[in-house]
N, CA, C and O atoms as a Tinker XYZ file with bonds, in Angstrom:
   308  protein
     1  N      2.314000   11.996000    4.730000    73     2
     2  CA     1.441000   12.099000    3.576000    64     1     3
     3  C      1.949000   11.740000    2.613000    63     2     4     5
     4  O      1.036000   11.589000    1.800000    81     3
     5  N      2.939000   11.477000    2.132000    73     3     6
     6  CA     3.289000   11.058000    0.970000    64     5     7
     7  C      2.982000    9.664000    0.630000    63     6     8     9
     8  O      2.693000    9.304000   -0.511000    81     7
     9  N      3.058000    8.835000    1.722000    73     7    10
    10  CA     2.474000    7.573000    1.896000    64     9    11
    11  C      1.267000    7.059000    1.826000    63    10    12    13
    12  O      0.932000    6.009000    1.278000    81    11
    13  N      0.124000    8.409000    2.830000    73    11    14
    14  CA    -1.141000    8.173000    2.566000    64    13    15
    15  C     -1.353000    8.305000    1.072000    63    14    16    17
    16  O     -2.091000    7.514000    0.484000    81    15
    17  N     -0.794000    9.176000    0.517000    73    15    18
    18  CA    -1.431000    9.587000   -1.293000    64    17    19
    19  C     -0.946000    8.520000   -1.989000    63    18    20    21
    20  O     -1.717000    7.955000   -2.766000    81    19
    21  N      0.330000    8.073000   -1.854000    73    19    22
    22  CA     0.466000    6.855000   -2.381000    64    21    23
    23  C     -0.224000    5.720000   -2.512000    63    22    24    25
    24  O     -0.208000    5.079000   -3.563000    81    23
    25  N     -0.750000    5.438000   -1.691000    73    23    26
    26  CA    -1.223000    4.147000   -1.116000    64    25    27
    27  C     -2.987000    4.333000   -1.806000    63    26    28    29
    28  O     -3.786000    3.449000   -2.115000    81    27
    29  N     -3.113000    5.715000   -1.860000    73    27    30
    30  CA    -4.739000    6.023000   -2.585000    64    29    31
    31  C     -4.427000    6.135000   -3.989000    63    30    32    33
    32  O     -4.990000    5.432000   -4.827000    81    31
    33  N     -3.667000    6.880000   -4.237000    73    31    34
    34  CA    -3.053000    7.122000   -5.660000    64    33    35
    35  C     -3.232000    5.429000   -6.321000    63    34    36    37
    36  O     -4.150000    5.109000   -7.076000    81    35
    37  N     -2.236000    4.568000   -5.883000    73    35    38
    38  CA    -2.440000    3.234000   -6.323000    64    37    39
    39  C     -3.554000    2.279000   -6.750000    63    38    40    41
    40  O     -3.979000    1.672000   -7.733000    81    39
    41  N     -3.806000    2.511000   -5.325000    73    39    42
    42  CA    -5.238000    1.462000   -4.846000    64    41    43
    43  C     -6.489000    2.164000   -6.305000    63    42    44    45
    44  O     -7.272000    1.418000   -6.893000    81    43
    45  N     -6.379000    3.525000   -6.565000    73    43    46
    46  CA    -7.327000    4.221000   -7.286000    64    45    47
    47  C     -7.167000    3.928000   -8.863000    63    46    48    49
    48  O     -8.013000    3.800000   -9.748000    81    47
    49  N     -5.650000    3.864000   -8.879000    73    47    50
    50  CA    -5.504000    3.558000  -10.246000    64    49    51
    51  C     -5.814000    1.670000  -10.772000    63    50    52    53
    52  O     -6.332000    1.086000  -11.724000    81    51
    53  N     -5.223000    1.352000   -9.657000    73    51    54
    54  CA    -5.412000   -0.254000  -10.041000    64    53    55
    55  C     -6.845000   -0.637000   -9.900000    63    54    56    57
    56  O     -7.325000   -1.086000  -10.941000    81    55
    57  N     -7.464000   -0.590000   -9.118000    73    55    58
    58  CA    -8.660000   -0.918000   -9.107000    64    57    59
    59  C     -9.906000    0.064000   -9.840000    63    58    60    61
    60  O    -11.081000   -0.196000  -10.100000    81    59
    61  N     -9.116000    1.242000  -10.030000    73    59    62
    62  CA   -10.414000    2.208000  -11.162000    64    61    63
    63  C    -11.368000    2.628000  -10.023000    63    62    64    65
    64  O    -12.583000    2.547000  -10.208000    81    63
    65  N    -10.876000    3.066000   -8.873000    73    63    66
    66  CA   -11.824000    3.605000   -7.761000    64    65    67
    67  C    -11.801000    4.804000   -7.356000    63    66    68    69
    68  O    -10.607000    5.050000   -7.181000    81    67
    69  N    -12.557000    5.931000   -7.035000    73    67    70
    70  CA   -12.163000    7.238000   -6.452000    64    69    71
    71  C    -11.633000    7.241000   -5.055000    63    70    72    73
    72  O    -12.035000    6.341000   -4.319000    81    71
    73  N    -10.870000    8.035000   -4.624000    73    71    74
    74  CA   -10.453000    7.997000   -3.729000    64    73    75
    75  C    -11.260000    7.828000   -2.500000    63    74    76    77
    76  O    -10.748000    7.214000   -1.564000    81    75
    77  N    -12.690000    8.390000   -2.368000    73    75    78
    78  CA   -13.747000    8.166000   -1.446000    64    77    79
    79  C    -14.227000    6.729000   -1.526000    63    78    80    81
    80  O    -14.520000    6.090000   -0.515000    81    79
    81  N    -14.294000    6.281000   -2.645000    73    79    82
    82  CA   -14.416000    4.524000   -2.235000    64    81    83
    83  C    -13.508000    3.496000   -1.921000    63    82    84    85
    84  O    -13.713000    2.293000   -2.084000    81    83
    85  N    -12.333000    4.106000   -1.392000    73    83    86
    86  CA   -10.965000    2.976000   -0.968000    64    85    87
    87  C    -11.332000    2.530000    0.091000    63    86    88    89
    88  O    -11.949000    3.384000    0.729000    81    87
    89  N    -11.253000    1.662000    0.553000    73    87    90
    90  CA   -11.436000    1.543000    1.923000    64    89    91
    91  C    -10.431000    0.179000    2.414000    63    90    92    93
    92  O    -10.561000   -1.039000    2.291000    81    91
    93  N     -9.183000    1.231000    3.140000    73    91    94
    94  CA    -7.696000    0.893000    3.566000    64    93    95
    95  C     -7.758000    0.261000    4.794000    63    94    96    97
    96  O     -7.871000    1.070000    5.716000    81    95
    97  N     -7.717000   -1.113000    5.197000    73    95    98
    98  CA    -7.993000   -1.466000    6.545000    64    97    99
    99  C     -6.411000   -2.571000    6.583000    63    98   100   101
   100  O     -5.663000   -2.793000    5.631000    81    99
   101  N     -6.286000   -3.113000    8.054000    73    99   102
   102  CA    -4.646000   -3.323000    8.325000    64   101   103
   103  C     -4.981000   -5.049000    8.914000    63   102   104   105
   104  O     -5.971000   -5.410000    9.551000    81   103
   105  N     -3.992000   -5.770000    8.530000    73   103   106
   106  CA    -4.366000   -7.188000    9.268000    64   105   107
   107  C     -4.398000   -7.192000   10.812000    63   106   108   109
   108  O     -4.190000   -6.278000   11.610000    81   107
   109  N     -4.639000   -8.155000   10.948000    73   107   110
   110  CA    -4.834000   -7.871000   12.463000    64   109   111
   111  C     -3.163000   -8.803000   13.163000    63   110   112   113
   112  O     -2.639000   -8.420000   14.209000    81   111
   113  N     -2.751000   -9.665000   12.560000    73   111   114
   114  CA    -1.552000  -10.492000   12.734000    64   113   115
   115  C     -0.368000   -8.924000   12.464000    63   114   116   117
   116  O     -0.015000   -8.241000   13.426000    81   115
   117  N     -0.120000   -8.751000   11.654000    73   115   118
   118  CA     1.323000   -7.731000   11.236000    64   117   119
   119  C      0.758000   -6.317000   11.035000    63   118   120   121
   120  O      1.517000   -5.348000   11.002000    81   119
   121  N     -0.352000   -6.216000   10.921000    73   119   122
   122  CA    -0.618000   -4.709000   10.638000    64   121   123
   123  C     -0.606000   -4.235000    9.507000    63   122   124   125
   124  O     -0.836000   -3.026000    9.480000    81   123
   125  N     -0.409000   -4.763000    8.458000    73   123   126
   126  CA    -0.188000   -4.739000    7.234000    64   125   127
   127  C     -1.338000   -4.183000    6.389000    63   126   128   129
   128  O     -2.350000   -4.873000    6.261000    81   127
   129  N     -1.251000   -2.982000    5.805000    73   127   130
   130  CA    -2.445000   -2.643000    4.729000    64   129   131
   131  C     -2.812000   -3.119000    3.871000    63   130   132   133
   132  O     -1.861000   -3.273000    3.103000    81   131
   133  N     -3.730000   -3.510000    3.446000    73   131   134
   134  CA    -4.545000   -4.128000    2.190000    64   133   135
   135  C     -5.900000   -3.015000    2.354000    63   134   136   137
   136  O     -6.273000   -2.208000    3.206000    81   135
   137  N     -6.414000   -3.525000    0.918000    73   135   138
   138  CA    -7.780000   -2.540000    0.213000    64   137   139
   139  C     -8.859000   -3.994000    0.324000    63   138   140   141
   140  O     -8.665000   -5.014000   -0.339000    81   139
   141  N    -10.146000   -3.783000    1.433000    73   139   142
   142  CA   -11.170000   -4.784000    1.506000    64   141   143
   143  C    -11.890000   -4.054000    0.141000    63   142   144   145
   144  O    -12.342000   -2.909000    0.155000    81   143
   145  N    -11.899000   -4.842000   -0.882000    73   143   146
   146  CA   -12.671000   -4.202000   -2.216000    64   145   147
   147  C    -13.508000   -5.427000   -2.423000    63   146   148   149
   148  O    -12.924000   -5.958000   -3.368000    81   147
   149  N    -14.419000   -6.123000   -2.147000    73   147   150
   150  CA   -15.108000   -7.258000   -2.191000    64   149   151
   151  C    -15.841000   -6.774000   -3.450000    63   150   152   153
   152  O    -15.315000   -7.439000   -4.342000    81   151
   153  N    -16.634000   -6.094000   -3.934000    73   151   154
   154  CA   -16.984000   -6.033000   -5.335000    64   153   155
   155  C    -15.723000   -5.450000   -6.198000    63   154   156   157
   156  O    -15.874000   -4.431000   -6.873000    81   155
   157  N    -14.676000   -6.029000   -6.155000    73   155   158
   158  CA   -13.607000   -5.695000   -7.106000    64   157   159
   159  C    -13.208000   -7.102000   -7.563000    63   158   160   161
   160  O    -13.484000   -8.144000   -6.967000    81   159
   161  N    -12.417000   -6.965000   -8.875000    73   159   162
   162  CA   -12.110000   -8.128000   -9.466000    64   161   163
   163  C    -10.834000   -8.505000   -8.874000    63   162   164   165
   164  O    -10.349000   -9.504000   -9.404000    81   163
   165  N    -10.109000   -7.967000   -7.873000    73   163   166
   166  CA    -9.178000   -7.978000   -6.879000    64   165   167
   167  C     -9.667000   -7.863000   -5.404000    63   166   168   169
   168  O     -9.379000   -6.828000   -4.802000    81   167
   169  N    -10.437000   -8.910000   -4.718000    73   167   170
   170  CA   -11.235000   -8.457000   -3.696000    64   169   171
   171  C    -10.083000   -8.111000   -2.474000    63   170   172   173
   172  O    -10.409000   -7.216000   -1.694000    81   171
   173  N     -9.182000   -8.559000   -2.333000    73   171   174
   174  CA    -7.862000   -8.249000   -1.040000    64   173   175
   175  C     -6.849000   -8.014000   -1.852000    63   174   176   177
   176  O     -6.108000   -8.979000   -2.044000    81   175
   177  N     -6.579000   -6.983000   -2.409000    73   175   178
   178  CA    -5.556000   -6.314000   -3.549000    64   177   179
   179  C     -4.448000   -6.031000   -2.162000    63   178   180   181
   180  O     -4.834000   -5.146000   -1.398000    81   179
   181  N     -3.175000   -6.692000   -1.817000    73   179   182
   182  CA    -2.303000   -6.812000   -1.030000    64   181   183
   183  C     -1.188000   -5.698000   -1.327000    63   182   184   185
   184  O     -0.855000   -5.692000   -2.512000    81   183
   185  N     -0.570000   -4.806000   -0.566000    73   183   186
   186  CA     0.209000   -4.068000   -0.897000    64   185   187
   187  C      0.857000   -3.769000    0.444000    63   186   188   189
   188  O      0.302000   -3.895000    1.536000    81   187
   189  N      2.512000   -3.221000    0.154000    73   187   190
   190  CA     3.051000   -2.871000    1.318000    64   189   191
   191  C      3.955000   -1.563000    1.116000    63   190   192   193
   192  O      4.745000   -1.388000    0.188000    81   191
   193  N      3.673000   -0.652000    2.203000    73   191   194
   194  CA     4.574000    0.744000    2.023000    64   193   195
   195  C      5.576000    0.715000    2.880000    63   194   196   197
   196  O      5.417000    0.125000    3.949000    81   195
   197  N      6.864000    1.382000    2.558000    73   195   198
   198  CA     7.813000    1.474000    3.182000    64   197   199
   199  C      8.272000    3.369000    3.259000    63   198   200   201
   200  O      8.247000    4.068000    2.245000    81   199
   201  N      8.541000    3.747000    4.228000    73   199   202
   202  CA     9.115000    5.000000    3.869000    64   201   203
   203  C     10.125000    5.334000    4.900000    63   202   204   205
   204  O      9.851000    4.801000    5.975000    81   203
   205  N     11.575000    6.292000    4.919000    73   203   206
   206  CA    12.447000    6.683000    5.418000    64   205   207
   207  C     13.192000    7.823000    4.475000    63   206   208   209
   208  O     13.629000    7.891000    3.326000    81   207
   209  N     13.052000    8.896000    5.932000    73   207   210
   210  CA    13.877000   10.480000    5.234000    64   209   211
   211  C     12.638000   10.658000    4.162000    63   210   212   213
   212  O     11.440000   10.390000    4.261000    81   211
   213  N     13.280000   11.118000    3.293000    73   211   214
   214  CA    12.238000   11.479000    1.812000    64   213   215
   215  C     11.696000   10.811000    0.984000    63   214   216   217
   216  O     10.874000   11.211000    0.159000    81   215
   217  N     12.264000    9.301000    1.174000    73   215   218
   218  CA    11.529000    8.286000    0.290000    64   217   219
   219  C     10.597000    7.493000    0.634000    63   218   220   221
   220  O     10.553000    7.248000    1.840000    81   219
   221  N      9.347000    6.694000   -0.436000    73   219   222
   222  CA     8.332000    6.170000    0.133000    64   221   223
   223  C      8.472000    5.119000   -1.142000    63   222   224   225
   224  O      8.838000    5.529000   -2.244000    81   223
   225  N      8.198000    3.944000   -0.935000    73   223   226
   226  CA     8.128000    2.913000   -1.924000    64   225   227
   227  C      7.082000    2.142000   -1.594000    63   226   228   229
   228  O      6.916000    1.786000   -0.428000    81   227
   229  N      6.362000    1.838000   -2.450000    73   227   230
   230  CA     5.399000    0.617000   -2.622000    64   229   231
   231  C      5.364000   -0.225000   -3.323000    63   230   232   233
   232  O      5.532000   -0.033000   -4.528000    81   231
   233  N      5.088000   -1.679000   -2.713000    73   231   234
   234  CA     5.103000   -3.086000   -3.471000    64   233   235
   235  C      3.745000   -3.435000   -3.547000    63   234   236   237
   236  O      3.094000   -3.214000   -2.526000    81   235
   237  N      3.058000   -4.010000   -4.668000    73   235   238
   238  CA     1.836000   -4.467000   -4.578000    64   237   239
   239  C      1.796000   -5.660000   -5.300000    63   238   240   241
   240  O      2.633000   -5.940000   -6.159000    81   239
   241  N      0.545000   -6.611000   -4.886000    73   239   242
   242  CA     0.377000   -7.935000   -5.739000    64   241   243
   243  C     -1.191000   -8.270000   -5.338000    63   242   244   245
   244  O     -1.850000   -8.099000   -4.312000    81   243
   245  N     -1.451000   -8.791000   -6.552000    73   243   246
   246  CA    -2.906000   -9.216000   -6.586000    64   245   247
   247  C     -3.505000  -10.184000   -5.497000    63   246   248   249
   248  O     -4.466000  -10.017000   -4.746000    81   247
   249  N     -2.591000  -11.308000   -5.650000    73   247   250
   250  CA    -2.879000  -12.578000   -4.963000    64   249   251
   251  C     -2.195000  -13.095000   -3.989000    63   250   252   253
   252  O     -2.553000  -14.150000   -3.465000    81   251
   253  N     -1.398000  -12.606000   -3.705000    73   251   254
   254  CA    -0.370000  -13.021000   -2.557000    64   253   255
   255  C      0.112000  -11.838000   -1.270000    63   254   256   257
   256  O      0.107000  -10.638000   -1.548000    81   255
   257  N      0.385000  -12.165000   -0.322000    73   255   258
   258  CA     0.902000  -11.521000    0.341000    64   257   259
   259  C      2.621000  -10.922000    0.203000    63   258   260   261
   260  O      3.568000  -11.675000   -0.022000    81   259
   261  N      2.736000   -9.422000    0.394000    73   259   262
   262  CA     4.276000   -8.659000   -0.472000    64   261   263
   263  C      4.646000   -7.826000    0.587000    63   262   264   265
   264  O      3.749000   -7.284000    1.232000    81   263
   265  N      5.886000   -7.623000    0.890000    73   263   266
   266  CA     6.625000   -7.079000    1.709000    64   265   267
   267  C      7.694000   -5.933000    1.391000    63   266   268   269
   268  O      8.512000   -6.261000    0.532000    81   267
   269  N      7.809000   -4.909000    1.817000    73   267   270
   270  CA     8.863000   -4.298000    0.999000    64   269   271
   271  C      9.586000   -3.293000    2.749000    63   270   272   273
   272  O      8.827000   -2.975000    3.665000    81   271
   273  N     10.886000   -3.052000    2.757000    73   271   274
   274  CA    11.515000   -2.232000    3.531000    64   273   275
   275  C     12.395000   -1.181000    2.565000    63   274   276   277
   276  O     12.828000   -1.339000    1.423000    81   275
   277  N     12.452000   -0.447000    3.160000    73   275   278
   278  CA    12.918000    0.754000    2.525000    64   277   279
   279  C     14.438000    1.079000    3.459000    63   278   280   281
   280  O     14.463000    0.267000    4.384000    81   279
   281  N     15.799000    2.085000    3.500000    73   279   282
   282  CA    16.450000    2.136000    4.168000    64   281   283
   283  C     17.362000    3.484000    3.043000    63   282   284   285
   284  O     17.557000    3.215000    1.857000    81   283
   285  N     17.822000    4.847000    3.636000    73   283   286
   286  CA    18.265000    5.515000    2.916000    64   285   287
   287  C     19.561000    5.402000    4.016000    63   286   288   289
   288  O     19.664000    5.511000    5.238000    81   287
   289  N     20.589000    5.092000    2.774000    73   287   290
   290  CA    22.070000    4.635000    3.216000    64   289   291
   291  C     22.622000    6.246000    3.423000    63   290   292   293
   292  O     23.766000    6.368000    3.861000    81   291
   293  N     21.952000    7.299000    3.164000    73   291   294
   294  CA    22.738000    8.268000    2.858000    64   293   295
   295  C     22.578000    8.964000    4.579000    63   294   296   297
   296  O     23.186000   10.016000    4.781000    81   295
   297  N     21.980000    8.510000    5.439000    73   295   298
   298  CA    21.882000    8.763000    6.590000    64   297   299
   299  C     23.020000    7.802000    7.485000    63   298   300   301
   300  O     23.156000    7.937000    8.701000    81   299
   301  N     23.614000    7.057000    6.861000    73   299   302
   302  CA    24.978000    6.756000    7.741000    64   301   303
   303  C     25.596000    7.568000    8.336000    63   302   304   305
   304  O     25.484000    8.686000    7.832000    81   303
   305  N     26.370000    7.511000    9.417000    73   303   306
   306  CA    27.682000    8.006000    9.503000    64   305   307
   307  C     28.988000    7.663000    8.812000    63   306   308
   308  O     30.015000    8.281000    9.093000    81   307
């Protein structure tokens, strides 16, 4: 739930859109999320989200593909 809310909040803030106007889609190749906002100044605002345990991270880039990975090292034995 935290991941979904973070994606919508970041998208809403960057694009100045309401949650209900945000269309999150996924790429066919890598299943990465992006916002398809054809009427926006950032037509395919790209971001990536990762979560592990209680942590969630979101990285974004307006014009290029971006990726992130998160591991909570506190879970190691």
